[in-house]
C-alpha positions in Angstrom: -10.7 8.7 1.2 -7.6 10.1 2.8 -9.5 12.6 5.0 -12.1 9.9 5.9 -9.3 7.6 7.0 -7.8 10.4 9.2 -11.3 11.3 10.5 -12.0 7.7 11.5 -8.6 7.2 13.1 -9.1 6.7 16.8 -5.9 8.4 17.8 -4.4 11.1 15.7 -1.0 11.6 17.3 2.5 12.5 16.2 3.2 8.9 15.3 0.2 8.7 13.0 1.3 12.0 11.4 4.9 10.7 11.1 3.6 7.5 9.5 1.4 9.4 7.0 4.2 11.7 6.0 6.7 8.8 5.7 4.3 7.0 3.3 3.7 10.1 1.2 7.3 11.2 1.0 8.7 7.7 0.5 6.0 6.9 -2.1 6.8 10.0 -4.1 10.6 9.4 -3.8 10.5 5.7 -4.9 8.3 6.7 -7.8 10.6 9.5 -8.9 13.5 7.0 -8.7 11.5 4.5 -10.6 10.4 6.8 -13.4 13.8 8.5 -13.8 16.0 5.4 -13.6 13.9 2.3 -14.1 15.8 0.8 -11.1 12.6 0.5 -9.1 9.5 -1.2 -10.6 10.8 -1.2 -14.2 10.4 1.1 -17.2 7.2 3.2 -16.8 5.9 6.7 -17.0 2.9 8.5 -15.6 0.2 10.0 -17.7 -1.3 13.4 -17.1 -4.8 12.4 -15.9 -3.8 12.1 -12.2 -3.3 15.8 -11.7 -0.4 17.9 -10.5 3.0 16.3 -10.2 6.6 16.6 -9.0 9.2 15.4 -11.4 6.4 13.8 -13.5 5.1 11.8 -10.5 1.5 12.8 -9.6 1.1 14.0 -6.0 -1.9 11.7 -5.6 0.5 8.8 -5.9 2.0 9.7 -2.5 -1.5 9.7 -1.0 -2.2 6.4 -2.7 0.9 4.8 -1.1 -0.4 5.9 2.3 -3.9 4.6 1.5 -2.6 1.2 0.4 -0.1 0.7 3.3 -2.5 2.0 6.0 -5.5 -0.1 4.8 -3.5 -3.3 4.3 -1.8 -2.9 7.6 -5.0 -2.3 9.5 -6.7 -5.1 7.7 -4.0 -7.6 8.5 -3.8 -6.3 12.1 -7.5 -6.7 12.7 -8.1 -10.0 10.8 -5.1 -11.8 12.2 -4.8 -10.6 15.8 -7.0 -13.4 17.2 -5.3 -16.1 15.1 -1.9 -14.9 16.1 -2.8 -14.8 19.8 -4.2 -18.3 19.6 -1.2 -19.6 17.6 1.2 -18.0 20.0 -0.5 -19.8 23.0 -0.4 -23.1 21.2 3.2 -22.9 20.0 4.7 -20.8 22.8 6.0 -18.5 20.1 6.5 -14.9 21.0 3.3 -13.0 20.1 5.0 -9.8 19.2 7.3 -11.5 16.7 4.4 -13.3 15.0 2.4 -10.0 14.9 5.3 -8.1 13.4 5.9 -10.8 10.7 2.3 -11.1 10.0 1.6 -7.4 9.5 4.8 -6.9 7.5 4.8 -10.0 5.3 1.1 -10.6 5.0 0.4 -6.9 4.6 3.0 -6.5 1.8 1.6 -9.6 0.1 -1.9 -8.1 0.2 -0.6 -4.7 -1.1 1.1 -6.5 -4.0 -2.1 -8.3 -4.8 -3.9 -5.0 -4.8 -1.3 -3.6 -7.2 -1.7 -6.6 -9.5 -5.5 -5.9 -9.4 -5.2 -2.2 -10.4 -2.3 -2.4 -12.9 -4.4 -3.3 -16.0 -7.1 -0.8 -15.1 -4.6 2.0 -14.5 -3.0 1.4 -17.9 -6.3 1.5 -19.7 -7.3 4.7 -17.9 -4.0 6.3 -18.8 -2.7 6.6 -15.2 0.7 5.1 -16.3 2.3 3.2 -19.2 4.9 0.5 -19.2 7.8 0.9 -21.6 9.1 -1.7 -24.0 6.4 -4.3 -24.9 4.0 -2.7 -22.5 4.0 -5.8 -20.3 4.1 -5.4 -16.5 7.4 -6.8 -15.4 7.5 -9.3 -12.5 10.3 -7.0 -11.1 7.5 -4.4 -10.4 5.9 -6.8 -7.9 9.2 -7.7 -6.3 9.9 -4.0 -5.7 6.4 -3.4 -4.5 6.8 -6.1 -1.9 10.1 -4.7 -0.6 8.9 -1.1 -0.4 5.6 -2.2 1.2 7.4 -4.4 3.7 9.6 -1.4 4.7 6.6 1.0 5.1 4.6 -1.7 6.9 7.5 -2.0 9.4 7.1 1.7 10.1 3.3 1.1 10.4 3.7 -1.8 12.8 6.2 -0.1 15.1 4.7 3.4 15.1 2.7 4.0 18.3 -0.9 4.7 17.2 -4.2 2.9 17.2 -4.4 0.4 14.3 -8.1 -0.4 14.8 -10.0 1.4 12.0 -12.8 -0.6 10.5 -13.3 2.0 7.8 -9.8 1.1 6.5 -10.8 -2.5 6.1 -14.1 -1.5 4.3 -12.2 1.0 2.1 -9.8 -1.7 1.0 -12.6 -4.0 0.1 -14.6 -1.3 -1.7 -11.5 -0.3 -3.7 -10.7 -4.0 -4.5 -14.3 -4.5 -5.7 -14.2 -1.3 -7.7 -11.0 -2.2 -9.5 -12.1 -5.8 -10.0 -15.3 -4.6 -11.8 -13.3 -2.2 -13.9 -10.8 -4.9 -14.7 -13.6 -7.2 -15.7 -15.5 -4.7 -17.9 -12.9 -2.4 -19.3 
């Protein structure tokens, strides 16, 4: 999925590479902080099924952070561009401010909804486990929103093409996949 997203990216420039690296490194960093201290996301640990890891955080998690941020950012960008342009004309609001807020807030909300969808499946498949009672803390979703909003800010302001229809389709396919697993597992 990662390579297909890069392959279908219209403009692979230094900004896109910077954004990709930022998501990967930040994703790994927040997960290390989270698993070591519980300060981010809550008390959880990763299982061994996701492959090689750094400080008990699987490397694929950094890739996953990129996939989620990129796909939600592109999806919101594509779906809401027309609405934002029309709203800005009707209200005389600055388009760039509306676009930034939409990509950052709506994208972070969409990413949190995606996390909510995959959490029970990931637990059943042994990707990670929550400590204590095993319940997913609300704090997890708050932290997800904040981290996603920061990374979506980088996405929004980085100068690369954000028109990638494969990203929208990938997000929908992943959502359907995890919804089916959530239903039948």
